A tleap script that builds the chain and sets N, CA, C and O, in Angstrom:
source leaprc.protein.ff14SB
mol = sequence {
  NMET LYS LEU ASP LYS ASP LEU LEU ARG THR
  VAL LEU PHE ALA VAL GLY VAL VAL ALA MET
  VAL ILE GLY ILE TYR GLN THR LEU LEU LEU
  ASN ASP LEU MET ARG ASN TYR TRP ILE PHE
  MET VAL ALA MET ALA CYS TRP MET PRO LEU
  LEU TYR TRP ARG GLN GLN GLU ARG LEU ALA
  ALA LYS VAL ALA GLU GLN GLU ALA LYS LEU
  ALA SER LYS LYS GLN ALA ARG THR PRO ALA
  LYS SER THR LYS LYS ARG CARG
}
set mol.1.N position { 64.039 -35.196 -6.435 }
set mol.1.CA position { 64.066 -34.108 -7.386 }
set mol.1.C position { 65.270 -33.227 -7.101 }
set mol.1.O position { 65.460 -32.755 -5.980 }
set mol.2.N position { 66.071 -33.015 -8.121 }
set mol.2.CA position { 67.267 -32.208 -7.977 }
set mol.2.C position { 66.982 -30.776 -8.448 }
set mol.2.O position { 66.373 -30.565 -9.497 }
set mol.3.N position { 67.426 -29.815 -7.667 }
set mol.3.CA position { 67.214 -28.413 -7.998 }
set mol.3.C position { 68.278 -27.956 -8.984 }
set mol.3.O position { 69.473 -28.077 -8.716 }
set mol.4.N position { 67.853 -27.446 -10.096 }
set mol.4.CA position { 68.773 -26.965 -11.115 }
set mol.4.C position { 69.259 -25.571 -10.731 }
set mol.4.O position { 68.453 -24.666 -10.517 }
set mol.5.N position { 70.576 -25.398 -10.645 }
set mol.5.CA position { 71.135 -24.121 -10.208 }
set mol.5.C position { 70.864 -23.014 -11.222 }
set mol.5.O position { 70.657 -21.865 -10.832 }
set mol.6.N position { 70.862 -23.333 -12.505 }
set mol.6.CA position { 70.579 -22.320 -13.518 }
set mol.6.C position { 69.135 -21.833 -13.417 }
set mol.6.O position { 68.863 -20.646 -13.596 }
set mol.7.N position { 68.225 -22.738 -13.134 }
set mol.7.CA position { 66.826 -22.343 -12.956 }
set mol.7.C position { 66.674 -21.452 -11.733 }
set mol.7.O position { 65.951 -20.457 -11.770 }
set mol.8.N position { 67.348 -21.805 -10.659 }
set mol.8.CA position { 67.311 -20.992 -9.443 }
set mol.8.C position { 67.862 -19.596 -9.712 }
set mol.8.O position { 67.300 -18.604 -9.246 }
set mol.9.N position { 68.948 -19.517 -10.455 }
set mol.9.CA position { 69.524 -18.214 -10.800 }
set mol.9.C position { 68.550 -17.380 -11.618 }
set mol.9.O position { 68.399 -16.181 -11.381 }
set mol.10.N position { 67.896 -18.007 -12.570 }
set mol.10.CA position { 66.934 -17.291 -13.412 }
set mol.10.C position { 65.761 -16.777 -12.592 }
set mol.10.O position { 65.328 -15.639 -12.766 }
set mol.11.N position { 65.254 -17.606 -11.710 }
set mol.11.CA position { 64.120 -17.199 -10.882 }
set mol.11.C position { 64.518 -16.070 -9.935 }
set mol.11.O position { 63.778 -15.096 -9.796 }
set mol.12.N position { 65.669 -16.186 -9.284 }
set mol.12.CA position { 66.123 -15.127 -8.385 }
set mol.12.C position { 66.327 -13.810 -9.126 }
set mol.12.O position { 65.947 -12.749 -8.630 }
set mol.13.N position { 66.925 -13.879 -10.310 }
set mol.13.CA position { 67.139 -12.665 -11.086 }
set mol.13.C position { 65.807 -12.038 -11.489 }
set mol.13.O position { 65.636 -10.823 -11.387 }
set mol.14.N position { 64.869 -12.855 -11.943 }
set mol.14.CA position { 63.570 -12.330 -12.375 }
set mol.14.C position { 62.800 -11.712 -11.212 }
set mol.14.O position { 62.213 -10.640 -11.359 }
set mol.15.N position { 62.797 -12.377 -10.061 }
set mol.15.CA position { 62.102 -11.826 -8.895 }
set mol.15.C position { 62.766 -10.523 -8.453 }
set mol.15.O position { 62.081 -9.579 -8.059 }
set mol.16.N position { 64.099 -10.469 -8.516 }
set mol.16.CA position { 64.806 -9.244 -8.154 }
set mol.16.C position { 64.473 -8.089 -9.075 }
set mol.16.O position { 64.267 -6.966 -8.616 }
set mol.17.N position { 64.419 -8.355 -10.380 }
set mol.17.CA position { 64.086 -7.303 -11.344 }
set mol.17.C position { 62.650 -6.833 -11.147 }
set mol.17.O position { 62.387 -5.631 -11.156 }
set mol.18.N position { 61.738 -7.748 -10.972 }
set mol.18.CA position { 60.333 -7.380 -10.773 }
set mol.18.C position { 60.173 -6.567 -9.493 }
set mol.18.O position { 59.453 -5.569 -9.481 }
set mol.19.N position { 60.835 -6.982 -8.421 }
set mol.19.CA position { 60.743 -6.243 -7.159 }
set mol.19.C position { 61.321 -4.836 -7.313 }
set mol.19.O position { 60.773 -3.879 -6.764 }
set mol.20.N position { 62.414 -4.703 -8.049 }
set mol.20.CA position { 63.018 -3.389 -8.253 }
set mol.20.C position { 62.080 -2.484 -9.063 }
set mol.20.O position { 61.904 -1.312 -8.731 }
set mol.21.N position { 61.492 -3.025 -10.108 }
set mol.21.CA position { 60.570 -2.234 -10.930 }
set mol.21.C position { 59.354 -1.804 -10.108 }
set mol.21.O position { 58.926 -0.652 -10.188 }
set mol.22.N position { 58.802 -2.723 -9.323 }
set mol.22.CA position { 57.648 -2.386 -8.482 }
set mol.22.C position { 58.044 -1.341 -7.444 }
set mol.22.O position { 57.288 -0.406 -7.184 }
set mol.23.N position { 59.215 -1.496 -6.857 }
set mol.23.CA position { 59.675 -0.528 -5.866 }
set mol.23.C position { 59.853 0.860 -6.455 }
set mol.23.O position { 59.462 1.852 -5.841 }
set mol.24.N position { 60.441 0.936 -7.641 }
set mol.24.CA position { 60.613 2.235 -8.296 }
set mol.24.C position { 59.259 2.844 -8.643 }
set mol.24.O position { 59.043 4.039 -8.439 }
set mol.25.N position { 58.359 2.038 -9.159 }
set mol.25.CA position { 57.027 2.529 -9.521 }
set mol.25.C position { 56.283 3.050 -8.292 }
set mol.25.O position { 55.716 4.142 -8.326 }
set mol.26.N position { 56.285 2.283 -7.220 }
set mol.26.CA position { 55.589 2.695 -6.007 }
set mol.26.C position { 56.222 3.950 -5.393 }
set mol.26.O position { 55.520 4.807 -4.858 }
set mol.27.N position { 57.554 4.050 -5.476 }
set mol.27.CA position { 58.219 5.228 -4.942 }
set mol.27.C position { 57.841 6.471 -5.729 }
set mol.27.O position { 57.597 7.529 -5.150 }
set mol.28.N position { 57.794 6.344 -7.044 }
set mol.28.CA position { 57.396 7.492 -7.859 }
set mol.28.C position { 55.912 7.825 -7.687 }
set mol.28.O position { 55.524 8.993 -7.701 }
set mol.29.N position { 55.102 6.804 -7.527 }
set mol.29.CA position { 53.664 7.013 -7.387 }
set mol.29.C position { 53.309 7.655 -6.047 }
set mol.29.O position { 52.527 8.604 -5.994 }
set mol.30.N position { 53.887 7.134 -4.972 }
set mol.30.CA position { 53.565 7.623 -3.630 }
set mol.30.C position { 54.523 8.703 -3.147 }
set mol.30.O position { 54.240 9.374 -2.154 }
set mol.31.N position { 55.647 8.883 -3.825 }
set mol.31.CA position { 56.664 9.866 -3.454 }
set mol.31.C position { 57.143 9.647 -2.016 }
set mol.31.O position { 57.328 10.597 -1.255 }
set mol.32.N position { 57.339 8.375 -1.662 }
set mol.32.CA position { 57.787 8.036 -0.312 }
set mol.32.C position { 58.673 6.794 -0.387 }
set mol.32.O position { 58.189 5.675 -0.559 }
set mol.33.N position { 59.961 7.012 -0.257 }
set mol.33.CA position { 60.917 5.913 -0.352 }
set mol.33.C position { 60.851 4.999 0.867 }
set mol.33.O position { 61.002 3.784 0.733 }
set mol.34.N position { 60.633 5.551 2.029 }
set mol.34.CA position { 60.676 4.750 3.251 }
set mol.34.C position { 59.546 3.711 3.331 }
set mol.34.O position { 59.731 2.651 3.928 }
set mol.35.N position { 58.398 3.999 2.747 }
set mol.35.CA position { 57.304 3.023 2.755 }
set mol.35.C position { 57.599 1.852 1.825 }
set mol.35.O position { 57.034 0.771 1.992 }
set mol.36.N position { 58.477 2.057 0.849 }
set mol.36.CA position { 58.777 1.021 -0.136 }
set mol.36.C position { 60.173 0.434 0.029 }
set mol.36.O position { 60.652 -0.292 -0.842 }
set mol.37.N position { 60.818 0.744 1.130 }
set mol.37.CA position { 62.167 0.268 1.380 }
set mol.37.C position { 62.229 -1.251 1.373 }
set mol.37.O position { 63.188 -1.824 0.855 }
set mol.38.N position { 61.234 -1.910 1.934 }
set mol.38.CA position { 61.227 -3.374 2.016 }
set mol.38.C position { 61.203 -4.013 0.628 }
set mol.38.O position { 61.742 -5.105 0.445 }
set mol.39.N position { 60.586 -3.351 -0.349 }
set mol.39.CA position { 60.545 -3.910 -1.706 }
set mol.39.C position { 61.951 -3.921 -2.308 }
set mol.39.O position { 62.348 -4.875 -2.977 }
set mol.40.N position { 62.695 -2.837 -2.056 }
set mol.40.CA position { 64.071 -2.790 -2.547 }
set mol.40.C position { 64.949 -3.826 -1.840 }
set mol.40.O position { 65.873 -4.373 -2.443 }
set mol.41.N position { 64.665 -4.092 -0.584 }
set mol.41.CA position { 65.433 -5.097 0.141 }
set mol.41.C position { 65.131 -6.511 -0.363 }
set mol.41.O position { 66.009 -7.374 -0.340 }
set mol.42.N position { 63.916 -6.751 -0.810 }
set mol.42.CA position { 63.586 -8.047 -1.418 }
set mol.42.C position { 64.403 -8.232 -2.693 }
set mol.42.O position { 64.932 -9.312 -2.956 }
set mol.43.N position { 64.497 -7.159 -3.481 }
set mol.43.CA position { 65.288 -7.230 -4.713 }
set mol.43.C position { 66.758 -7.500 -4.396 }
set mol.43.O position { 67.396 -8.321 -5.054 }
set mol.44.N position { 67.288 -6.819 -3.402 }
set mol.44.CA position { 68.698 -7.035 -3.041 }
set mol.44.C position { 68.924 -8.434 -2.473 }
set mol.44.O position { 69.960 -9.049 -2.724 }
set mol.45.N position { 67.962 -8.932 -1.714 }
set mol.45.CA position { 68.085 -10.284 -1.167 }
set mol.45.C position { 68.091 -11.329 -2.280 }
set mol.45.O position { 68.696 -12.391 -2.135 }
set mol.46.N position { 67.426 -11.029 -3.379 }
set mol.46.CA position { 67.441 -11.951 -4.525 }
set mol.46.C position { 68.760 -11.862 -5.283 }
set mol.46.O position { 69.233 -12.864 -5.820 }
set mol.47.N position { 69.354 -10.683 -5.334 }
set mol.47.CA position { 70.578 -10.494 -6.121 }
set mol.47.C position { 71.849 -10.867 -5.377 }
set mol.47.O position { 72.858 -11.184 -6.008 }
set mol.48.N position { 71.825 -10.837 -4.062 }
set mol.48.CA position { 73.041 -11.128 -3.297 }
set mol.48.C position { 73.595 -12.533 -3.558 }
set mol.48.O position { 74.802 -12.660 -3.766 }
set mol.49.N position { 72.785 -13.588 -3.558 }
set mol.49.CA position { 73.353 -14.907 -3.873 }
set mol.49.C position { 73.919 -14.978 -5.290 }
set mol.49.O position { 74.916 -15.659 -5.532 }
set mol.50.N position { 73.282 -14.274 -6.222 }
set mol.50.CA position { 73.784 -14.274 -7.592 }
set mol.50.C position { 75.175 -13.650 -7.669 }
set mol.50.O position { 76.056 -14.169 -8.354 }
set mol.51.N position { 75.365 -12.550 -6.973 }
set mol.51.CA position { 76.674 -11.895 -6.951 }
set mol.51.C position { 77.715 -12.786 -6.281 }
set mol.51.O position { 78.857 -12.868 -6.735 }
set mol.52.N position { 77.317 -13.448 -5.204 }
set mol.52.CA position { 78.247 -14.334 -4.503 }
set mol.52.C position { 78.651 -15.511 -5.379 }
set mol.52.O position { 79.832 -15.850 -5.454 }
set mol.53.N position { 77.691 -16.132 -6.038 }
set mol.53.CA position { 78.003 -17.276 -6.900 }
set mol.53.C position { 78.894 -16.862 -8.065 }
set mol.53.O position { 79.800 -17.603 -8.447 }
set mol.54.N position { 78.644 -15.686 -8.629 }
set mol.54.CA position { 79.471 -15.202 -9.737 }
set mol.54.C position { 80.907 -14.977 -9.273 }
set mol.54.O position { 81.853 -15.302 -9.991 }
set mol.55.N position { 81.069 -14.426 -8.083 }
set mol.55.CA position { 82.404 -14.200 -7.534 }
set mol.55.C position { 83.117 -15.537 -7.307 }
set mol.55.O position { 84.308 -15.655 -7.593 }
set mol.56.N position { 82.410 -16.529 -6.803 }
set mol.56.CA position { 83.012 -17.843 -6.578 }
set mol.56.C position { 83.437 -18.496 -7.885 }
set mol.56.O position { 84.483 -19.142 -7.943 }
set mol.57.N position { 82.632 -18.334 -8.937 }
set mol.57.CA position { 82.989 -18.891 -10.239 }
set mol.57.C position { 84.234 -18.220 -10.811 }
set mol.57.O position { 85.099 -18.888 -11.377 }
set mol.58.N position { 84.323 -16.903 -10.662 }
set mol.58.CA position { 85.516 -16.195 -11.142 }
set mol.58.C position { 86.751 -16.655 -10.395 }
set mol.58.O position { 87.804 -16.860 -11.000 }
set mol.59.N position { 86.636 -16.821 -9.089 }
set mol.59.CA position { 87.761 -17.276 -8.287 }
set mol.59.C position { 88.188 -18.684 -8.698 }
set mol.59.O position { 89.381 -18.958 -8.826 }
set mol.60.N position { 87.230 -19.566 -8.903 }
set mol.60.CA position { 87.552 -20.934 -9.325 }
set mol.60.C position { 88.195 -20.948 -10.710 }
set mol.60.O position { 89.112 -21.730 -10.960 }
set mol.61.N position { 87.723 -20.090 -11.605 }
set mol.61.CA position { 88.316 -20.029 -12.941 }
set mol.61.C position { 89.739 -19.503 -12.874 }
set mol.61.O position { 90.613 -19.974 -13.602 }
set mol.62.N position { 89.976 -18.531 -12.006 }
set mol.62.CA position { 91.326 -17.981 -11.876 }
set mol.62.C position { 92.285 -19.013 -11.299 }
set mol.62.O position { 93.427 -19.121 -11.746 }
set mol.63.N position { 91.826 -19.770 -10.307 }
set mol.63.CA position { 92.657 -20.816 -9.713 }
set mol.63.C position { 92.958 -21.900 -10.746 }
set mol.63.O position { 94.090 -22.374 -10.833 }
set mol.64.N position { 91.964 -22.291 -11.520 }
set mol.64.CA position { 92.175 -23.313 -12.548 }
set mol.64.C position { 93.156 -22.814 -13.613 }
set mol.64.O position { 93.985 -23.580 -14.105 }
set mol.65.N position { 93.061 -21.536 -13.963 }
set mol.65.CA position { 93.978 -20.969 -14.958 }
set mol.65.C position { 95.410 -20.959 -14.428 }
set mol.65.O position { 96.346 -21.273 -15.164 }
set mol.66.N position { 95.586 -20.599 -13.152 }
set mol.66.CA position { 96.922 -20.598 -12.566 }
set mol.66.C position { 97.488 -22.010 -12.470 }
set mol.66.O position { 98.680 -22.218 -12.697 }
set mol.67.N position { 96.646 -22.973 -12.138 }
set mol.67.CA position { 97.108 -24.359 -12.082 }
set mol.67.C position { 97.499 -24.861 -13.461 }
set mol.67.O position { 98.468 -25.609 -13.594 }
set mol.68.N position { 96.765 -24.466 -14.484 }
set mol.68.CA position { 97.104 -24.868 -15.850 }
set mol.68.C position { 98.432 -24.248 -16.278 }
set mol.68.O position { 99.247 -24.909 -16.921 }
set mol.69.N position { 98.651 -22.988 -15.926 }
set mol.69.CA position { 99.926 -22.345 -16.244 }
set mol.69.C position { 101.077 -23.046 -15.543 }
set mol.69.O position { 102.129 -23.287 -16.135 }
set mol.70.N position { 100.862 -23.373 -14.265 }
set mol.70.CA position { 101.896 -24.048 -13.498 }
set mol.70.C position { 102.196 -25.421 -14.076 }
set mol.70.O position { 103.357 -25.824 -14.149 }
set mol.71.N position { 101.172 -26.134 -14.483 }
set mol.71.CA position { 101.365 -27.461 -15.074 }
set mol.71.C position { 102.099 -27.363 -16.404 }
set mol.71.O position { 102.946 -28.202 -16.709 }
set mol.72.N position { 101.778 -26.336 -17.205 }
set mol.72.CA position { 102.465 -26.190 -18.491 }
set mol.72.C position { 103.923 -25.792 -18.288 }
set mol.72.O position { 104.788 -26.200 -19.062 }
set mol.73.N position { 104.204 -25.001 -17.255 }
set mol.73.CA position { 105.600 -24.648 -16.960 }
set mol.73.C position { 106.387 -25.872 -16.512 }
set mol.73.O position { 107.534 -26.065 -16.915 }
set mol.74.N position { 105.758 -26.699 -15.672 }
set mol.74.CA position { 106.437 -27.916 -15.215 }
set mol.74.C position { 106.705 -28.850 -16.385 }
set mol.74.O position { 107.757 -29.486 -16.457 }
set mol.75.N position { 105.754 -28.927 -17.294 }
set mol.75.CA position { 105.923 -29.796 -18.449 }
set mol.75.C position { 107.018 -29.250 -19.366 }
set mol.75.O position { 107.775 -30.026 -19.950 }
set mol.76.N position { 107.108 -27.950 -19.497 }
set mol.76.CA position { 108.119 -27.342 -20.360 }
set mol.76.C position { 109.502 -27.469 -19.749 }
set mol.76.O position { 110.488 -27.514 -20.484 }
set mol.77.N position { 109.606 -27.528 -18.439 }
set mol.77.CA position { 110.902 -27.603 -17.773 }
set mol.77.C position { 111.535 -28.984 -17.861 }
set mol.77.O position { 112.759 -29.101 -17.800 }
set mol.78.N position { 110.739 -30.020 -18.001 }
set mol.78.CA position { 111.335 -31.353 -18.078 }
set mol.78.C position { 112.073 -31.486 -19.392 }
set mol.78.O position { 111.499 -31.253 -20.456 }
set mol.79.N position { 113.329 -31.857 -19.329 }
set mol.79.CA position { 114.113 -31.939 -20.560 }
set mol.79.C position { 113.645 -33.093 -21.442 }
set mol.79.O position { 113.320 -34.182 -20.969 }
set mol.80.N position { 113.625 -32.816 -22.705 }
set mol.80.CA position { 113.242 -33.863 -23.651 }
set mol.80.C position { 114.427 -34.805 -23.842 }
set mol.80.O position { 115.579 -34.379 -23.757 }
set mol.81.N position { 114.151 -36.070 -24.096 }
set mol.81.CA position { 115.229 -37.021 -24.308 }
set mol.81.C position { 115.893 -36.748 -25.634 }
set mol.81.O position { 115.243 -36.531 -26.656 }
set mol.82.N position { 117.174 -36.765 -25.584 }
set mol.82.CA position { 117.938 -36.474 -26.793 }
set mol.82.C position { 117.972 -37.701 -27.712 }
set mol.82.O position { 118.024 -38.844 -27.257 }
set mol.83.N position { 117.940 -37.428 -28.995 }
set mol.83.CA position { 118.005 -38.520 -29.956 }
set mol.83.C position { 119.446 -38.780 -30.389 }
set mol.83.O position { 119.724 -39.745 -31.100 }
set mol.84.N position { 120.354 -37.916 -29.958 }
set mol.84.CA position { 121.754 -38.097 -30.327 }
set mol.84.C position { 122.371 -39.213 -29.493 }
set mol.84.O position { 122.001 -39.430 -28.339 }
set mol.85.N position { 123.314 -39.910 -30.104 }
set mol.85.CA position { 124.015 -40.958 -29.381 }
set mol.85.C position { 125.174 -40.331 -28.627 }
set mol.85.O position { 125.851 -39.429 -29.121 }
set mol.86.N position { 125.379 -40.822 -27.444 }
set mol.86.CA position { 126.488 -40.328 -26.637 }
set mol.86.C position { 127.755 -41.047 -27.044 }
set mol.86.O position { 127.732 -42.207 -27.455 }
set mol.87.N position { 128.846 -40.345 -26.921 }
set mol.87.CA position { 130.143 -40.954 -27.264 }
set mol.87.C position { 130.897 -41.379 -26.065 }
set mol.87.O position { 132.003 -41.907 -26.186 }
savepdb mol mol.pdb
quit
């Protein structure tokens, strides 16, 4: 069984949002942030891989874009063969 990365992202995001909502609710209800600190850390632990993966995707896209620009410049620099006859 192969783990789908998009499904993992969705589950991590949903668990992070639910943990954040529960943490905010409990903090407002009990008026004590320190007792609910662990709930906020669960939410952050769910979001950290998502942020890391997004950063890696942006970096890969930027590298691919630079390579495409470099390839197009190299292609543009090669002189086209002339159709004129030499004398």
